[in-house]
MDAnalysis code that builds the backbone (N, CA, C; Angstrom):
import MDAnalysis as mda
import numpy as np

u = mda.Universe.empty(717, n_residues=239, atom_resindex=np.repeat(np.arange(239), 3), trajectory=True)
u.add_TopologyAttr("name", ["N", "CA", "C"] * 239)
u.add_TopologyAttr("resid", np.arange(1, 240))
u.add_TopologyAttr("resname", ["MET", "ASN", "ASP", "THR", "ARG", "GLN", "HIS", "LYS", "ALA", "LEU", "LEU", "PHE", "ASP", "VAL", "PHE", "GLY", "THR", "VAL", "VAL", "ASP", "TRP", "LYS", "GLY", "SER", "ILE", "THR", "ARG", "GLU", "LEU", "THR", "ALA", "TYR", "ALA", "GLN", "ASN", "HIS", "SER", "LEU", "ALA", "GLU", "VAL", "GLU", "TRP", "GLU", "GLN", "PHE", "ALA", "ILE", "ASP", "TRP", "ARG", "ALA", "LEU", "TYR", "GLN", "PRO", "ALA", "MET", "GLU", "LYS", "ILE", "ARG", "SER", "GLY", "ASP", "ARG", "GLY", "TYR", "VAL", "ARG", "LEU", "ASP", "THR", "LEU", "HIS", "ARG", "GLU", "ASN", "LEU", "LEU", "GLU", "LEU", "LEU", "PRO", "LYS", "HIS", "GLY", "LEU", "THR", "THR", "LEU", "SER", "ASP", "GLU", "GLN", "ILE", "ASP", "HIS", "ILE", "ASN", "HIS", "VAL", "TRP", "HIS", "ARG", "LEU", "GLN", "PRO", "TRP", "PRO", "ASP", "CYS", "LEU", "PRO", "GLY", "MET", "TYR", "ARG", "LEU", "ARG", "ARG", "GLN", "PHE", "THR", "LEU", "CYS", "SER", "LEU", "SER", "ASN", "GLY", "ASN", "ILE", "ALA", "LEU", "MET", "VAL", "ASN", "MET", "ALA", "ARG", "HIS", "SER", "ALA", "ILE", "PRO", "TRP", "ASP", "ALA", "ILE", "LEU", "GLY", "SER", "GLU", "PRO", "THR", "ARG", "GLY", "TYR", "LYS", "PRO", "GLN", "PRO", "GLN", "VAL", "TYR", "LEU", "LYS", "SER", "ALA", "GLU", "MET", "LEU", "GLY", "LEU", "THR", "PRO", "GLN", "GLN", "CYS", "ILE", "MET", "VAL", "ALA", "ALA", "HIS", "ASN", "ASP", "ASP", "LEU", "ARG", "ALA", "ALA", "ALA", "LYS", "LEU", "GLY", "PHE", "ALA", "THR", "ALA", "TYR", "ILE", "ASN", "ARG", "PRO", "TYR", "GLU", "TYR", "GLY", "ALA", "ALA", "GLN", "SER", "VAL", "ASP", "PHE", "GLU", "ALA", "ASP", "GLU", "SER", "TRP", "ASP", "PHE", "ILE", "SER", "ASP", "SER", "MET", "THR", "GLY", "ILE", "ALA", "ASP", "LEU", "LEU", "GLY", "CYS"])
u.atoms.positions = np.array([
    [-14.152, -21.629, 13.436],
    [-13.814, -20.678, 13.428],
    [-11.935, -20.606, 13.926],
    [-11.628, -19.938, 13.247],
    [-9.892, -19.983, 13.030],
    [-9.381, -19.645, 14.900],
    [-8.395, -20.304, 14.760],
    [-7.649, -20.147, 16.296],
    [-6.636, -19.042, 15.810],
    [-6.871, -17.967, 16.346],
    [-5.970, -16.655, 16.195],
    [-4.464, -16.820, 17.487],
    [-4.929, -17.718, 18.408],
    [-3.656, -17.949, 19.121],
    [-2.192, -17.760, 19.015],
    [-2.120, -18.543, 17.723],
    [-0.650, -18.841, 17.561],
    [-0.306, -17.406, 16.368],
    [-1.225, -16.298, 16.022],
    [-0.640, -15.226, 15.642],
    [-0.215, -14.361, 16.596],
    [1.019, -13.431, 15.932],
    [1.154, -12.765, 17.148],
    [1.371, -11.063, 16.248],
    [1.411, -11.109, 14.632],
    [1.588, -9.726, 14.386],
    [0.905, -9.990, 12.692],
    [0.435, -8.527, 12.618],
    [-0.427, -8.413, 11.434],
    [0.447, -7.588, 10.404],
    [0.743, -8.067, 9.556],
    [1.412, -7.203, 8.558],
    [0.557, -6.861, 7.054],
    [0.833, -5.399, 6.547],
    [-0.069, -5.037, 6.121],
    [0.079, -4.619, 4.713],
    [-0.658, -4.670, 3.992],
    [-0.340, -4.322, 2.674],
    [-1.056, -3.062, 2.916],
    [-0.216, -1.551, 1.965],
    [-0.760, -0.344, 2.617],
    [-1.484, 0.576, 1.410],
    [-1.093, 0.619, 0.363],
    [-1.612, 1.136, -1.243],
    [-2.928, 0.151, -1.612],
    [-4.172, 0.823, -1.136],
    [-5.475, 0.429, -1.480],
    [-6.208, -0.077, -0.224],
    [-4.953, -0.927, 0.661],
    [-5.582, -1.869, 1.412],
    [-6.077, -1.094, 2.979],
    [-5.124, -0.062, 3.167],
    [-4.879, 0.884, 3.949],
    [-5.664, 2.263, 3.759],
    [-5.044, 2.567, 2.795],
    [-4.451, 4.142, 2.047],
    [-5.688, 4.373, 1.081],
    [-6.226, 5.154, 0.737],
    [-6.998, 5.375, -0.435],
    [-6.087, 5.777, -1.437],
    [-5.468, 5.632, -2.050],
    [-4.526, 6.792, -3.100],
    [-5.111, 7.276, -4.110],
    [-6.217, 6.809, -4.924],
    [-6.489, 7.391, -5.528],
    [-7.594, 8.564, -5.611],
    [-8.470, 8.298, -4.502],
    [-9.043, 9.596, -3.955],
    [-7.995, 10.577, -3.155],
    [-6.807, 10.354, -2.386],
    [-6.477, 11.145, -1.463],
    [-5.314, 11.999, -2.752],
    [-4.845, 11.332, -3.695],
    [-4.150, 11.924, -4.941],
    [-5.260, 13.217, -5.735],
    [-6.340, 12.740, -6.029],
    [-7.158, 13.130, -6.528],
    [-7.386, 14.702, -6.005],
    [-7.786, 14.550, -4.790],
    [-8.361, 15.754, -3.863],
    [-6.938, 16.149, -3.938],
    [-6.279, 15.906, -3.100],
    [-4.923, 17.244, -3.302],
    [-4.578, 18.047, -4.325],
    [-4.145, 16.848, -5.353],
    [-3.633, 17.410, -6.331],
    [-4.676, 18.376, -7.420],
    [-5.962, 18.403, -7.112],
    [-7.105, 19.229, -7.550],
    [-6.909, 20.485, -6.779],
    [-6.823, 20.780, -5.021],
    [-6.515, 21.569, -4.681],
    [-5.176, 22.535, -5.106],
    [-4.049, 21.607, -5.402],
    [-2.941, 22.380, -5.455],
    [-2.796, 23.084, -6.560],
    [-3.420, 22.400, -7.745],
    [-3.387, 23.181, -9.071],
    [-4.067, 23.935, -8.912],
    [-5.344, 24.209, -8.022],
    [-6.257, 25.444, -7.598],
    [-5.538, 26.438, -7.568],
    [-4.455, 26.290, -6.585],
    [-3.841, 27.283, -5.724],
    [-2.970, 27.684, -6.812],
    [-2.077, 26.945, -7.467],
    [-0.786, 27.021, -7.949],
    [-1.187, 27.433, -10.055],
    [-2.374, 27.543, -9.949],
    [-2.899, 27.861, -11.456],
    [-2.188, 27.034, -12.186],
    [-1.954, 25.685, -11.905],
    [-1.583, 25.141, -12.971],
    [-2.880, 24.393, -14.254],
    [-2.200, 23.782, -15.038],
    [-3.032, 23.529, -16.267],
    [-4.289, 22.243, -15.669],
    [-5.330, 22.717, -16.562],
    [-6.769, 21.977, -16.210],
    [-5.819, 20.555, -16.664],
    [-6.409, 19.346, -15.475],
    [-5.840, 18.323, -15.706],
    [-7.184, 17.170, -14.769],
    [-7.422, 16.166, -15.682],
    [-8.191, 15.606, -14.727],
    [-7.514, 14.565, -13.844],
    [-7.636, 14.894, -12.439],
    [-6.558, 14.453, -11.780],
    [-7.097, 13.142, -10.951],
    [-7.923, 12.920, -11.444],
    [-8.270, 10.956, -10.897],
    [-7.783, 10.276, -12.056],
    [-7.862, 10.442, -13.558],
    [-7.461, 9.997, -14.557],
    [-5.615, 10.030, -14.125],
    [-5.219, 11.340, -13.724],
    [-3.655, 10.994, -13.634],
    [-3.117, 10.619, -12.830],
    [-4.163, 10.190, -11.521],
    [-3.658, 9.199, -10.311],
    [-3.542, 7.759, -10.681],
    [-4.790, 7.567, -11.598],
    [-4.982, 6.278, -11.953],
    [-3.562, 5.826, -13.050],
    [-3.353, 6.766, -14.109],
    [-2.326, 6.766, -14.941],
    [-0.660, 6.246, -14.431],
    [-0.848, 7.254, -13.629],
    [0.839, 7.250, -12.620],
    [0.873, 5.954, -11.881],
    [-0.548, 5.533, -11.331],
    [-0.429, 3.711, -10.756],
    [-0.212, 2.790, -11.614],
    [-0.399, 3.273, -12.707],
    [-0.142, 2.148, -13.925],
    [0.886, 1.926, -13.881],
    [1.377, 2.921, -13.720],
    [3.538, 3.103, -14.360],
    [4.114, 2.057, -13.204],
    [3.539, 1.621, -12.065],
    [4.005, 1.135, -10.830],
    [4.584, -0.349, -11.010],
    [3.498, -1.138, -11.394],
    [4.301, -2.539, -11.133],
    [5.280, -2.517, -12.518],
    [5.070, -2.190, -13.921],
    [6.212, -2.214, -14.638],
    [7.947, -1.473, -14.255],
    [7.752, -0.748, -13.261],
    [8.750, 0.150, -12.987],
    [9.488, -0.894, -12.325],
    [8.867, -1.502, -10.881],
    [9.338, -2.616, -9.810],
    [9.498, -3.717, -10.855],
    [9.077, -4.266, -12.085],
    [9.409, -5.587, -12.500],
    [10.432, -5.614, -12.986],
    [11.430, -4.377, -13.331],
    [12.565, -3.958, -14.108],
    [13.628, -4.864, -12.898],
    [13.306, -4.337, -11.799],
    [14.055, -4.803, -10.538],
    [13.809, -6.096, -10.067],
    [12.573, -6.757, -10.169],
    [12.572, -7.477, -9.725],
    [12.726, -8.890, -10.575],
    [12.960, -8.743, -11.886],
    [13.768, -9.377, -12.897],
    [15.543, -9.364, -13.039],
    [15.526, -8.559, -12.208],
    [17.158, -8.548, -11.946],
    [17.451, -7.512, -13.207],
    [16.794, -6.974, -14.216],
    [17.417, -5.861, -15.292],
    [17.732, -4.427, -14.534],
    [17.143, -4.397, -13.114],
    [17.778, -3.222, -12.551],
    [18.164, -3.395, -10.713],
    [19.430, -3.175, -10.432],
    [19.349, -2.932, -8.921],
    [18.306, -2.108, -8.108],
    [18.118, -2.535, -6.984],
    [17.278, -2.048, -5.887],
    [17.074, -0.815, -6.133],
    [16.303, 0.269, -6.112],
    [16.034, 1.543, -6.163],
    [14.649, 1.589, -5.196],
    [14.802, 2.571, -4.499],
    [13.080, 3.037, -3.285],
    [12.273, 3.210, -4.724],
    [10.859, 3.045, -3.758],
    [9.811, 3.793, -4.544],
    [9.635, 5.240, -5.000],
    [10.061, 5.891, -3.528],
    [10.146, 7.308, -4.375],
    [10.858, 7.769, -5.404],
    [12.277, 6.755, -5.658],
    [12.311, 7.089, -7.214],
    [11.674, 6.787, -7.975],
    [11.576, 5.446, -8.142],
    [10.316, 4.760, -9.128],
    [9.300, 5.802, -9.414],
    [8.599, 5.797, -8.337],
    [7.391, 7.263, -8.396],
    [7.908, 8.460, -9.074],
    [9.050, 9.361, -9.082],
    [9.279, 10.517, -9.389],
    [9.829, 9.836, -11.098],
    [10.216, 9.096, -11.368],
    [10.676, 8.388, -12.682],
    [9.369, 8.645, -13.529],
    [8.597, 7.644, -12.729],
    [7.231, 7.680, -13.516],
    [6.295, 9.119, -13.520],
    [6.678, 10.038, -12.518],
    [5.866, 11.046, -12.653],
    [6.764, 12.048, -13.929],
    [7.689, 12.212, -14.069],
    [8.450, 12.610, -15.205],
    [7.790, 12.421, -16.542],
    [7.948, 10.824, -16.287],
    [7.025, 10.523, -17.752],
    [5.845, 10.657, -18.068],
    [4.974, 11.045, -16.960],
    [3.438, 11.239, -17.199],
    [3.251, 12.651, -17.432],
    [3.823, 13.376, -16.743],
    [3.552, 14.797, -16.940],
    [3.149, 15.388, -18.364],
    [4.257, 15.527, -18.885],
    [3.735, 15.852, -20.160],
    [2.644, 15.197, -20.909],
    [2.102, 13.927, -20.871],
    [1.179, 13.769, -21.258],
    [-0.288, 14.153, -20.620],
    [-0.354, 14.967, -19.874],
    [-1.058, 15.567, -19.010],
    [-1.108, 17.109, -19.424],
    [0.064, 17.661, -20.067],
    [0.085, 18.802, -20.500],
    [0.680, 19.695, -19.294],
    [1.610, 19.023, -18.761],
    [2.319, 19.702, -17.277],
    [3.462, 19.962, -17.698],
    [3.964, 20.644, -18.304],
    [5.472, 20.715, -19.115],
    [6.108, 22.198, -18.629],
    [5.958, 22.553, -17.600],
    [6.354, 23.987, -17.167],
    [6.882, 23.705, -15.519],
    [6.482, 22.853, -14.789],
    [6.742, 23.048, -13.885],
    [7.964, 22.998, -12.965],
    [8.270, 23.893, -11.915],
    [9.633, 23.448, -11.571],
    [9.994, 22.316, -10.374],
    [11.439, 22.294, -10.400],
    [11.576, 20.446, -9.453],
    [11.282, 21.273, -8.326],
    [10.612, 21.814, -7.838],
    [9.929, 22.231, -6.394],
    [8.690, 21.452, -6.643],
    [8.166, 21.553, -7.182],
    [6.713, 21.605, -7.731],
    [7.078, 20.297, -7.990],
    [7.860, 19.874, -8.794],
    [7.562, 18.043, -9.170],
    [7.822, 17.387, -7.927],
    [8.896, 17.866, -6.870],
    [8.995, 17.181, -5.841],
    [7.891, 17.026, -4.976],
    [7.088, 18.434, -4.791],
    [5.857, 18.428, -3.929],
    [4.742, 16.981, -4.767],
    [4.704, 17.443, -5.974],
    [3.555, 16.310, -6.468],
    [3.858, 14.966, -6.095],
    [5.223, 14.933, -6.242],
    [6.035, 13.233, -6.067],
    [5.776, 12.806, -4.798],
    [5.713, 13.751, -3.511],
    [5.595, 13.376, -2.333],
    [4.204, 13.265, -1.895],
    [3.291, 13.409, -2.977],
    [1.902, 13.250, -2.513],
    [1.541, 12.042, -1.869],
    [1.895, 10.939, -2.452],
    [2.275, 9.513, -1.455],
    [2.783, 9.475, -0.070],
    [3.532, 10.502, -0.041],
    [3.862, 10.207, 1.868],
    [2.588, 11.204, 2.279],
    [1.258, 11.602, 1.829],
    [0.533, 12.146, 2.566],
    [-1.375, 11.510, 2.184],
    [-1.103, 10.317, 1.996],
    [-2.497, 9.517, 1.436],
    [-3.000, 9.198, 3.000],
    [-4.300, 9.447, 2.901],
    [-5.099, 9.372, 3.763],
    [-5.972, 7.916, 3.807],
    [-6.048, 7.267, 4.998],
    [-6.640, 6.081, 5.225],
    [-8.133, 5.735, 4.607],
    [-8.516, 4.655, 4.313],
    [-9.952, 4.560, 4.187],
    [-10.490, 5.017, 5.234],
    [-11.898, 5.143, 5.856],
    [-12.648, 5.771, 6.804],
    [-12.624, 4.215, 7.916],
    [-12.477, 2.968, 7.651],
    [-12.853, 2.062, 8.534],
    [-11.265, 1.810, 9.291],
    [-10.209, 2.191, 8.444],
    [-8.792, 1.796, 8.805],
    [-8.437, 1.843, 10.356],
    [-8.422, 3.087, 10.743],
    [-7.850, 3.861, 11.844],
    [-8.701, 2.600, 12.921],
    [-10.317, 3.219, 12.610],
    [-10.518, 2.310, 14.382],
    [-10.504, 0.882, 14.117],
    [-10.383, 0.196, 12.950],
    [-10.254, -1.221, 13.160],
    [-8.617, -1.471, 13.651],
    [-7.621, -0.879, 13.013],
    [-6.178, -0.840, 13.227],
    [-6.070, -0.212, 15.045],
    [-6.650, 0.479, 15.203],
    [-6.387, 0.687, 17.043],
    [-6.964, -0.411, 17.614],
    [-7.886, -1.215, 17.254],
    [-8.287, -2.301, 18.042],
    [-7.803, -2.863, 17.499],
    [-7.342, -3.949, 16.772],
    [-6.374, -4.696, 16.398],
    [-4.963, -4.472, 17.351],
    [-4.800, -3.416, 17.403],
    [-3.166, -3.168, 18.129],
    [-2.944, -3.500, 19.522],
    [-4.104, -3.512, 19.819],
    [-4.609, -4.122, 21.295],
    [-4.166, -5.563, 21.853],
    [-4.175, -6.208, 20.707],
    [-3.534, -7.968, 20.678],
    [-2.578, -8.102, 19.429],
    [-2.447, -7.321, 18.514],
    [-1.395, -7.845, 17.601],
    [-0.304, -6.916, 17.409],
    [0.601, -7.107, 17.134],
    [1.698, -6.058, 16.687],
    [1.351, -6.039, 15.182],
    [1.385, -4.394, 14.745],
    [1.216, -3.912, 13.287],
    [2.027, -3.534, 12.702],
    [2.400, -3.952, 11.434],
    [3.492, -3.422, 10.991],
    [3.141, -3.278, 9.033],
    [3.687, -2.543, 8.557],
    [3.585, -2.578, 7.103],
    [4.320, -3.395, 6.267],
    [3.628, -3.953, 5.511],
    [4.301, -5.118, 4.381],
    [4.213, -4.399, 3.058],
    [4.573, -3.463, 2.957],
    [4.244, -2.527, 1.996],
    [5.250, -2.179, 0.546],
    [5.198, -1.908, -0.744],
    [6.475, -1.957, -1.705],
    [7.035, -0.605, -0.838],
    [6.278, 0.277, -0.731],
    [6.817, 1.506, -0.202],
    [7.829, 1.661, 0.676],
    [9.019, 2.772, 0.285],
    [10.070, 2.854, 1.133],
    [9.713, 3.391, 2.625],
    [10.960, 3.397, 3.352],
    [10.765, 3.599, 4.832],
    [10.427, 4.921, 4.737],
    [10.556, 6.383, 4.697],
    [10.775, 7.601, 4.499],
    [9.128, 7.553, 4.427],
    [8.154, 6.951, 2.941],
    [7.254, 7.215, 2.445],
    [6.087, 6.646, 3.942],
    [6.979, 5.551, 4.266],
    [5.668, 4.920, 5.117],
    [5.758, 5.814, 6.456],
    [6.730, 6.287, 6.755],
    [7.045, 6.843, 8.304],
    [6.115, 8.117, 7.853],
    [6.133, 8.946, 6.961],
    [5.947, 10.081, 7.022],
    [4.381, 10.134, 6.479],
    [3.659, 8.903, 5.613],
    [2.518, 8.429, 5.609],
    [1.721, 8.475, 6.825],
    [2.407, 7.520, 7.619],
    [2.129, 7.511, 9.260],
    [1.882, 8.758, 10.116],
    [2.690, 9.615, 10.075],
    [2.689, 10.497, 11.011],
    [1.859, 11.474, 10.545],
    [1.500, 12.143, 8.973],
    [0.395, 12.487, 8.270],
    [-1.059, 12.089, 8.389],
    [-1.385, 10.592, 8.880],
    [-2.436, 9.902, 8.754],
    [-2.491, 9.283, 9.919],
    [-1.753, 9.225, 11.160],
    [-1.768, 8.571, 12.327],
    [-2.233, 7.156, 12.228],
    [-1.582, 6.506, 11.569],
    [-1.585, 5.098, 10.960],
    [-0.552, 4.636, 12.093],
    [-1.317, 3.841, 13.157],
    [-0.232, 3.112, 14.363],
    [0.585, 2.131, 13.937],
    [1.797, 1.949, 13.036],
    [2.604, 0.747, 12.651],
    [3.375, 0.444, 14.333],
    [3.816, -0.737, 14.312],
    [4.966, -0.832, 15.433],
    [6.092, -0.934, 14.746],
    [6.281, -1.134, 13.681],
    [7.461, -1.125, 12.695],
    [7.172, -1.072, 11.157],
    [8.164, -0.706, 10.310],
    [8.039, -0.219, 9.246],
    [8.438, -1.488, 8.506],
    [8.010, -2.262, 7.775],
    [8.829, -3.360, 7.202],
    [8.347, -3.199, 5.608],
    [8.856, -4.653, 4.918],
    [8.284, -4.460, 3.425],
    [9.947, -4.599, 2.503],
    [9.781, -3.466, 1.384],
    [10.217, -3.342, 0.548],
    [12.168, -3.094, 0.743],
    [11.901, -1.899, 1.265],
    [13.043, -1.486, 1.245],
    [13.965, -2.202, 2.641],
    [13.696, -2.315, 3.956],
    [14.269, -3.558, 4.622],
    [14.815, -4.412, 4.106],
    [14.084, -4.943, 3.141],
    [14.213, -6.454, 2.209],
    [15.028, -6.235, 1.064],
    [14.890, -5.107, 0.960],
    [15.620, -5.012, -0.550],
    [15.409, -5.861, -1.878],
    [13.708, -5.665, -1.887],
    [12.854, -6.462, -2.741],
    [11.301, -5.881, -2.911],
    [11.177, -6.539, -3.891],
    [9.426, -5.866, -4.100],
    [8.155, -7.038, -4.003],
    [7.242, -6.901, -3.435],
    [6.423, -8.023, -3.431],
    [6.111, -8.463, -5.247],
    [6.047, -9.622, -5.259],
    [5.840, -10.645, -4.516],
    [7.048, -11.573, -4.121],
    [8.213, -11.007, -4.344],
    [9.373, -11.460, -4.105],
    [9.593, -12.362, -2.572],
    [9.512, -13.266, -2.551],
    [9.371, -14.254, -1.393],
    [10.528, -13.486, 0.223],
    [11.574, -13.122, -0.382],
    [12.143, -12.293, 0.624],
    [11.506, -11.017, 1.393],
    [10.889, -10.580, 0.747],
    [9.950, -9.324, 0.824],
    [9.241, -9.790, 2.523],
    [8.573, -10.867, 2.373],
    [7.416, -11.813, 3.144],
    [8.279, -12.391, 4.099],
    [9.491, -13.327, 3.876],
    [9.769, -13.881, 4.751],
    [10.808, -13.056, 5.756],
    [11.607, -12.206, 5.371],
    [12.259, -11.614, 6.130],
    [11.865, -10.617, 6.843],
    [10.592, -9.892, 6.409],
    [9.895, -9.217, 7.147],
    [9.252, -9.860, 8.363],
    [8.937, -11.191, 8.420],
    [8.592, -11.750, 9.895],
    [9.591, -12.398, 10.266],
    [10.937, -12.851, 9.695],
    [12.415, -12.830, 10.366],
    [12.640, -11.671, 11.582],
    [12.724, -10.300, 10.929],
    [12.810, -9.287, 11.783],
    [11.749, -8.990, 12.784],
    [10.924, -9.851, 12.703],
    [9.668, -9.524, 14.109],
    [10.482, -10.523, 15.271],
    [11.235, -11.537, 14.440],
    [11.657, -12.514, 15.479],
    [10.503, -13.929, 15.206],
    [9.978, -13.614, 14.266],
    [8.401, -14.690, 14.215],
    [8.649, -15.589, 12.775],
    [7.684, -16.718, 12.864],
    [7.429, -17.606, 11.826],
    [6.305, -17.301, 10.636],
    [6.573, -17.091, 9.471],
    [5.422, -16.895, 9.062],
    [4.029, -17.552, 9.033],
    [4.123, -18.543, 9.771],
    [2.604, -19.408, 10.611],
    [2.210, -18.214, 11.849],
    [2.903, -17.830, 11.998],
    [2.695, -16.665, 13.698],
    [2.457, -15.056, 12.756],
    [2.341, -15.045, 11.362],
    [1.774, -13.633, 11.251],
    [0.617, -13.910, 10.110],
    [-0.275, -13.003, 10.297],
    [-1.199, -12.889, 9.499],
    [-0.647, -11.588, 8.033],
    [-1.107, -12.051, 6.947],
    [-1.214, -10.737, 5.687],
    [-2.782, -10.380, 5.804],
    [-2.457, -9.004, 5.717],
    [-3.470, -8.437, 5.467],
    [-3.559, -7.379, 4.208],
    [-4.471, -7.852, 3.107],
    [-4.398, -7.067, 1.970],
    [-5.877, -7.216, 1.328],
    [-5.757, -6.232, 0.482],
    [-7.307, -6.196, -0.401],
    [-6.772, -6.295, -1.784],
    [-5.796, -7.459, -2.225],
    [-5.452, -7.912, -3.226],
    [-4.904, -9.333, -3.457],
    [-5.527, -10.344, -4.077],
    [-5.755, -11.718, -3.858],
    [-4.077, -11.782, -3.916],
    [-3.849, -11.186, -5.090],
    [-2.271, -11.917, -5.699],
    [-1.118, -11.876, -4.081],
    [-1.477, -10.770, -3.355],
    [-0.616, -10.538, -2.752],
    [-0.658, -11.446, -1.441],
    [-1.996, -11.908, -1.015],
    [-2.407, -12.910, -0.068],
    [-1.591, -14.498, -0.753],
    [-1.981, -14.778, -1.969],
    [-1.546, -15.738, -2.466],
    [-0.019, -15.780, -2.323],
    [0.808, -14.864, -2.547],
    [2.179, -15.071, -2.628],
    [2.352, -15.191, -0.950],
    [1.919, -14.585, 0.048],
    [2.196, -14.742, 1.085],
    [1.759, -16.010, 1.882],
    [0.410, -16.631, 1.052],
    [-0.085, -17.969, 1.785],
    [0.882, -19.206, 1.235],
    [1.599, -19.124, 0.178],
    [2.169, -19.858, -0.395],
    [3.615, -20.073, 0.570],
    [3.755, -18.873, 1.144],
    [5.113, -18.994, 2.088],
    [4.953, -19.357, 3.765],
    [3.314, -19.520, 4.095],
    [3.091, -20.336, 5.490],
    [2.198, -19.209, 6.120],
    [2.030, -17.740, 5.234],
    [1.093, -17.125, 6.180],
    [-0.065, -17.360, 6.474],
    [-0.763, -16.942, 7.324],
    [-2.132, -16.577, 7.688],
    [-2.785, -15.640, 6.668],
    [-3.822, -15.428, 6.255],
    [-4.283, -14.407, 5.389],
    [-5.532, -13.695, 5.909],
    [-5.387, -12.540, 5.313],
    [-6.944, -11.392, 5.617],
    [-7.134, -10.857, 4.540],
    [-8.578, -10.935, 3.707],
    [-8.676, -10.167, 3.005],
    [-9.786, -9.047, 3.200],
    [-9.347, -8.282, 3.016],
    [-10.456, -6.800, 2.814],
    [-10.836, -6.226, 1.586],
    [-12.602, -6.285, 1.375],
    [-12.833, -6.144, 0.150],
    [-12.590, -4.815, -0.391],
    [-11.952, -3.926, -1.431],
    [-11.856, -2.702, -1.310],
    [-12.505, -2.625, -3.291],
    [-13.685, -3.124, -3.567],
    [-13.937, -3.055, -5.048],
    [-13.938, -1.920, -5.648],
    [-13.752, -0.583, -4.895],
    [-14.068, 0.856, -5.290],
    [-12.359, 1.216, -5.584],
    [-11.055, 0.571, -5.139],
    [-10.000, 1.030, -5.071],
    [-9.875, 1.888, -6.401],
    [-10.014, 1.315, -7.498],
    [-9.837, 2.226, -8.524],
    [-10.684, 2.945, -9.648],
    [-11.976, 2.733, -8.720],
    [-13.241, 3.298, -9.246],
    [-13.650, 2.714, -10.530],
    [-14.074, 3.271, -11.346],
    [-14.515, 2.592, -12.533],
    [-13.723, 1.967, -13.363],
    [-12.020, 2.278, -13.121],
    [-10.830, 1.588, -14.027],
    [-11.189, 0.014, -13.167],
    [-11.287, -0.318, -12.079],
    [-11.241, -1.725, -11.070],
    [-11.548, -2.602, -12.134],
    [-10.064, -3.424, -12.027],
    [-10.574, -4.472, -13.307],
    [-10.301, -6.151, -12.143],
    [-9.800, -6.058, -11.283],
    [-9.827, -6.980, -10.338],
    [-9.938, -6.971, -9.141],
    [-10.024, -8.076, -8.307],
    [-10.182, -8.120, -6.650],
    [-11.743, -7.742, -6.471],
    [-12.520, -7.547, -6.987],
    [-14.111, -7.206, -6.483],
    [-14.333, -7.980, -5.303],
    [-13.408, -9.339, -5.145],
    [-14.210, -9.711, -4.359],
    [-13.100, -10.734, -3.660],
    [-13.039, -11.720, -2.765],
    [-11.738, -12.984, -2.454],
    [-12.211, -14.089, -3.378],
    [-11.398, -14.162, -4.218],
    [-11.114, -15.190, -5.008],
    [-10.619, -16.760, -4.507],
    [-10.275, -16.774, -3.300],
    [-10.062, -18.083, -2.699],
    [-10.251, -18.033, -1.184],
    [-10.315, -19.116, -0.887],
    [-10.847, -18.931, 1.068],
    [-9.893, -18.907, 1.793],
    [-9.704, -17.530, 1.903],
    [-8.691, -16.984, 2.887],
    [-8.906, -16.904, 4.198],
    [-7.867, -17.570, 5.090],
    [-8.603, -17.259, 6.991],
    [-9.232, -16.097, 7.640],
    [-9.328, -15.502, 6.747],
    [-10.604, -14.217, 7.313],
    [-11.106, -13.156, 6.064],
    [-12.073, -12.813, 6.041],
    [-12.581, -12.207, 4.736],
    [-13.884, -11.211, 5.410],
    [-13.540, -9.664, 4.898],
    [-14.353, -9.015, 5.446],
    [-14.201, -7.635, 4.683],
    [-15.392, -6.968, 4.609],
    [-15.465, -5.610, 3.595],
    [-14.877, -4.303, 4.785],
    [-14.322, -4.559, 5.605],
    [-13.896, -3.679, 6.475],
    [-12.382, -4.105, 7.346],
    [-11.657, -3.079, 7.738],
    [-10.624, -3.187, 8.940],
    [-11.092, -3.351, 10.217],
    [-12.488, -2.627, 10.318],
    [-13.313, -2.878, 11.927],
    [-13.616, -4.332, 11.542],
    [-14.150, -4.840, 10.276],
    [-14.428, -6.419, 10.215],
    [-13.886, -7.500, 10.715],
    [-12.314, -7.203, 10.373],
    [-11.537, -7.854, 10.400],
    [-11.145, -7.881, 11.709],
    [-11.089, -6.539, 12.626],
    [-10.923, -6.432, 14.000],
    [-12.065, -7.987, 14.606],
    [-13.251, -7.491, 14.240],
    [-14.394, -8.419, 14.819],
    [-14.301, -10.186, 14.546],
    [-13.557, -10.251, 13.462],
    [-12.792, -11.538, 13.444],
    [-11.850, -12.408, 14.237],
    [-11.224, -11.496, 14.512],
    [-9.889, -11.714, 15.670],
    [-10.279, -11.670, 16.687],
    [-11.335, -11.150, 17.128],
    [-11.589, -10.963, 18.629],
    [-11.107, -9.316, 19.128],
    [-10.711, -8.432, 18.412],
    [-10.375, -7.311, 18.799],
    [-11.416, -6.724, 19.133],
])
């Protein structure tokens, strides 16, 4: 059994690990389109297509081809590219902004809040996400996510898996990587954190992308803690 006494903080990936981005976007935009008489769109596919533009947009910044810009800006640029491909060519700026900010209103997986409120009794809980501060704060207020701090991309001016995103986040807490547990549903995120000395907790979300899922069907390494739910992680950490 892992000794958790040295660990002081849990740092969480958010999109896919804590919140169900695909389901949240599909539900909200389906209702929004009906209420505003928008063109018929397969909104689940729209969400998947939007998400597919996420990594390429960040890679331009990670590679040095572009200076740092926050994720809200990248999401809006990607949205403007995506809208005409789905027949949405007559939206107002106000409607585009509302759709872009759907990421601020994502909802957690059902197991997350019960597990996180248990974990918070013993650990500091922080986001370590590529999402910017306003996005993370608004999401937390919308969905009652109990962060003690918003860390990750914007505070460190980078995008995972750049090392400074992990290392500076731990430093901002006054902790070493060894005192932090990175919690994620993505094996590559945990690999990047583990190389820097973080402990690791894997939550299996093999349905994050639905039928489009191609990776992360299970833990592909012996992470320190492995579970199918946030409540299971709380059990493993004695909370």
